C-alpha positions as semicolon CSV with decimal commas, in nm:
position;residue;x (nm);y (nm);z (nm)
1;P;0,845;-0,643;1,403
2;A;1,180;-0,847;1,450
3;T;1,389;-0,529;1,521
4;T;1,366;-0,343;1,851
5;V;1,403;0,046;1,838
6;R;1,477;0,228;2,135
7;P;1,157;0,447;2,209
8;Q;1,358;0,774;2,245
9;F;1,477;0,727;1,876
10;I;1,139;0,658;1,713
11;S;1,023;1,008;1,690
12;K;1,365;1,115;1,551
13;Y;1,348;0,850;1,285
14;A;0,989;0,931;1,195
15;Y;1,085;1,294;1,149
16;L;1,375;1,217;0,929
17;L;1,159;0,991;0,713
18;A;0,873;1,246;0,695
19;Y;1,119;1,531;0,587
20;A;1,310;1,314;0,329
21;S;0,974;1,202;0,164
22;S;0,789;1,527;0,168
23;V;1,024;1,821;0,136
24;R;1,036;1,942;-0,242
25;E;1,315;2,163;-0,384
26;T;1,335;2,343;-0,706
27;W;1,692;2,404;-0,858
28;E;1,796;2,637;-1,147
29;E;2,155;2,669;-1,256
30;G;2,279;2,501;-0,948
31;E;2,101;2,722;-0,702
32;R;1,799;2,624;-0,492
33;V;1,517;2,880;-0,582
34;N;1,211;2,706;-0,394
35;F;1,196;2,501;-0,079
36;D;0,847;2,358;0,009
37;C;0,821;2,186;0,343
38;D;0,448;2,243;0,389
39;D;0,370;1,857;0,393
40;V;0,617;1,760;0,654
41;K;0,385;1,795;0,952
42;A;0,099;1,599;0,786
43;T;0,347;1,333;0,675
44;L;0,500;1,297;1,019
45;A;0,152;1,262;1,177
46;A;0,055;0,982;0,931
47;I;0,387;0,791;1,000
48;E;0,353;0,818;1,370
49;K;-0,017;0,710;1,364
50;A;0,069;0,411;1,128
51;Q;0,360;0,312;1,337
52;S;0,150;0,301;1,638
53;L;-0,123;0,105;1,475
54;C;0,123;-0,154;1,331
55;Q;0,292;-0,188;1,668
56;Q;-0,031;-0,250;1,852
57;S;-0,134;-0,516;1,582
58;S;0,194;-0,689;1,521
59;H;0,093;-1,002;1,746
60;S;-0,272;-1,007;1,612
61;P;-0,304;-0,827;1,285
62;S;-0,679;-0,883;1,291
63;D;-0,692;-0,622;1,562
64;L;-0,645;-0,374;1,278
65;L;-0,986;-0,440;1,148
66;S;-1,145;-0,202;1,380
67;E;-0,920;0,092;1,252
68;L;-0,892;-0,026;0,880
69;A;-1,074;0,281;0,735
70;E;-0,813;0,521;0,898
71;F;-0,528;0,285;0,822
72;Y;-0,624;0,295;0,450
73;E;-0,622;0,688;0,454
74;L;-0,256;0,664;0,606
75;L;-0,158;0,454;0,326
76;T;-0,215;0,725;0,074
77;Y;0,135;0,858;0,193
78;P;0,400;0,659;-0,003
79;S;0,645;0,653;0,287
80;V;0,369;0,489;0,508
81;S;0,282;0,249;0,266
82;M;0,648;0,134;0,206
83;G;0,680;0,083;0,576
84;V;0,365;-0,113;0,589
85;V;0,496;-0,359;0,319
86;R;0,807;-0,405;0,551
87;W;0,582;-0,460;0,834
88;V;0,361;-0,724;0,652
89;K;0,687;-0,900;0,547
90;G;0,792;-0,918;0,916
91;I;0,460;-1,060;1,009
92;V;0,423;-1,334;0,750
93;S;0,790;-1,433;0,817
94;N;0,664;-1,594;1,135
95;P;0,571;-1,947;1,052
96;N;0,280;-1,937;1,300
97;C;0,132;-1,621;1,167
98;F;-0,168;-1,791;0,989
99;N;-0,230;-2,047;1,254
100;L;-0,529;-1,866;1,418
101;T;-0,649;-1,660;1,119
102;T;-1,016;-1,665;1,094
103;E;-1,071;-1,400;0,802
104;T;-1,106;-1,536;0,448
105;T;-0,848;-1,283;0,349
106;P;-0,599;-1,193;0,632
107;V;-0,587;-0,820;0,692
108;Q;-0,216;-0,808;0,651
109;L;-0,256;-0,932;0,287
110;A;-0,562;-0,713;0,218
111;V;-0,369;-0,414;0,281
112;L;-0,126;-0,502;0,005
113;D;-0,412;-0,450;-0,248
114;E;-0,464;-0,107;-0,138
115;I;-0,102;-0,019;-0,149
116;C;-0,089;-0,143;-0,516
117;T;-0,398;0,052;-0,598
118;L;-0,258;0,370;-0,450
119;H;0,109;0,343;-0,543
120;P;0,155;0,130;-0,873
121;L;0,530;0,198;-0,847
122;Q;0,540;-0,018;-0,528
123;C;0,406;-0,317;-0,705
124;N;0,743;-0,465;-0,750
125;R;0,806;-0,467;-0,379
126;V;0,453;-0,618;-0,311
127;L;0,501;-0,882;-0,582
128;A;0,846;-0,981;-0,440
129;L;0,674;-1,029;-0,097
130;L;0,380;-1,226;-0,245
131;I;0,618;-1,464;-0,434
132;S;0,820;-1,513;-0,121
133;L;0,493;-1,589;0,077
134;F;0,367;-1,815;-0,190
135;E;0,684;-2,026;-0,200
136;T;0,692;-2,051;0,172
137;N;0,555;-2,371;0,344
138;Y;0,378;-2,346;0,672
139;P;0,413;-2,700;0,816
140;D;0,178;-2,636;1,107
141;L;-0,116;-2,575;0,874
142;E;-0,323;-2,849;0,741
143;V;-0,289;-2,922;0,366
144;L;-0,618;-2,778;0,282
145;L;-0,557;-2,463;0,474
146;Q;-0,206;-2,419;0,297
147;L;-0,389;-2,451;-0,034
148;Q;-0,652;-2,206;0,074
149;L;-0,375;-1,959;0,190
150;K;-0,200;-1,991;-0,158
151;R;-0,524;-1,924;-0,334
152;V;-0,569;-1,607;-0,126
153;V;-0,209;-1,510;-0,235
154;M;-0,305;-1,600;-0,580
155;D;-0,584;-1,341;-0,572
156;R;-0,322;-1,083;-0,474
157;F;-0,128;-1,175;-0,793
158;V;-0,446;-1,109;-0,986
159;H;-0,480;-0,772;-0,815
160;V;-0,117;-0,677;-0,884
161;F;-0,187;-0,780;-1,244
162;C;-0,483;-0,533;-1,257
163;C;-0,264;-0,256;-1,142
164;G;-0,053;-0,270;-1,448
165;F;0,218;-0,505;-1,333
166;V;0,129;-0,756;-1,604
167;R;0,458;-0,899;-1,723
168;P;0,622;-0,986;-1,407
169;V;0,306;-1,147;-1,280
170;L;0,252;-1,365;-1,593
171;C;0,629;-1,455;-1,595
172;F;0,596;-1,594;-1,249
173;I;0,283;-1,786;-1,323
174;Q;0,468;-1,938;-1,628
175;Q;0,747;-2,017;-1,401
176;C;0,506;-2,197;-1,168
177;L;0,356;-2,395;-1,453
178;T;0,700;-2,490;-1,604
179;S;0,843;-2,605;-1,271
180;K;0,545;-2,821;-1,188
181;S;0,579;-2,718;-0,831
182;T;0,235;-2,557;-0,799
183;D;-0,099;-2,720;-0,761
184;L;-0,275;-2,680;-1,099
185;S;-0,604;-2,575;-0,933
186;L;-0,425;-2,253;-0,823
187;I;-0,306;-2,174;-1,192
188;R;-0,667;-2,254;-1,315
189;H;-0,804;-2,008;-1,041
190;F;-0,557;-1,743;-1,179
191;V;-0,668;-1,806;-1,540
192;V;-1,033;-1,788;-1,462
193;E;-0,998;-1,460;-1,262
194;V;-0,784;-1,298;-1,548
195;L;-1,021;-1,408;-1,818
196;Q;-1,320;-1,246;-1,639
197;I;-1,145;-0,912;-1,609
198;L;-0,967;-0,888;-1,949
199;K;-1,096;-0,635;-2,200
200;E;-0,981;-0,578;-2,562
201;P;-0,762;-0,460;-2,716
202;Y;-0,506;-0,729;-2,607
203;S;-0,136;-0,614;-2,618
204;D;0,120;-0,830;-2,811
205;E;0,296;-0,890;-2,486
206;L;-0,008;-1,020;-2,308
207;K;-0,085;-1,243;-2,603
208;Q;0,270;-1,376;-2,588
209;L;0,272;-1,446;-2,223
210;F;-0,072;-1,546;-2,130
211;L;-0,169;-1,753;-2,438
212;P;0,069;-2,031;-2,369
213;I;-0,086;-2,069;-2,021
214;V;-0,439;-2,085;-2,173
215;L;-0,345;-2,322;-2,435
216;D;-0,189;-2,568;-2,186
217;E;-0,447;-2,846;-2,170
218;N;-0,349;-2,961;-1,828
219;V;-0,451;-2,629;-1,702
220;T;-0,763;-2,552;-1,909
221;E;-0,903;-2,873;-2,022
222;P;-1,108;-2,928;-1,679
223;L;-1,222;-2,557;-1,702
224;K;-1,402;-2,637;-2,031
225;K;-1,661;-2,832;-1,848
226;T;-1,814;-2,508;-1,727
227;P;-1,993;-2,344;-2,024
228;E;-1,919;-1,971;-1,913
229;I;-1,550;-2,046;-1,872
230;A;-1,534;-2,246;-2,187
231;H;-1,679;-1,944;-2,372
232;L;-1,419;-1,707;-2,219
233;L;-1,141;-1,940;-2,312
234;A;-1,253;-1,979;-2,682
235;E;-1,316;-1,613;-2,713
236;F;-0,962;-1,525;-2,584
237;I;-0,798;-1,782;-2,799
238;G;-0,991;-1,687;-3,107
239;K;-0,891;-1,313;-3,066
240;C;-0,533;-1,397;-3,009
241;R;-0,487;-1,601;-3,330
């Protein structure tokens, strides 16, 4: 959004991206024996449509809601989803981007869930963006609204975790806990959400990374006042020891 591209070049860039991301070649003994470009046309159409929707919604991402079903279909193309991650990054880099947001989960963040679900290999890009967003302060937002926004981002961390990007997410949560720079209510929210979705068997790596967070009394002691959560905590700890 911060970069202006001359209109006469947009179609050329879109074609190059479509071609590079959809053409498949087969080589044997240094010679190309197969060249498949059947998907170029469909990929190009998806890129152009997504670019148009993003451009129309750059100043007000909520405008995308009416086109969300079609937009999600476009995200099935990896080249489109990678571009949308860059688009979201540009949107949230504006310190005023959340000032007028009325949705519980801003649409520009909701689409990141869909990208991780469709393309697990893009979780690293999404997680880097979420960490940057989580660590950004929005001085024009009231304190409670800032906390609410970080809670929404924490929900996105949970989703990335569910998409199999377990270690990087837990390492970041541990970092937040160790640095004491994060409101503990946010870490408690993460712990509860993860406990509710975890299923056995637990990997050794999960135990190694998540158990210290669960055992931290500053995090989990207040959670034990809720019987259901206390049961989940006791069950997880018991099966990890």
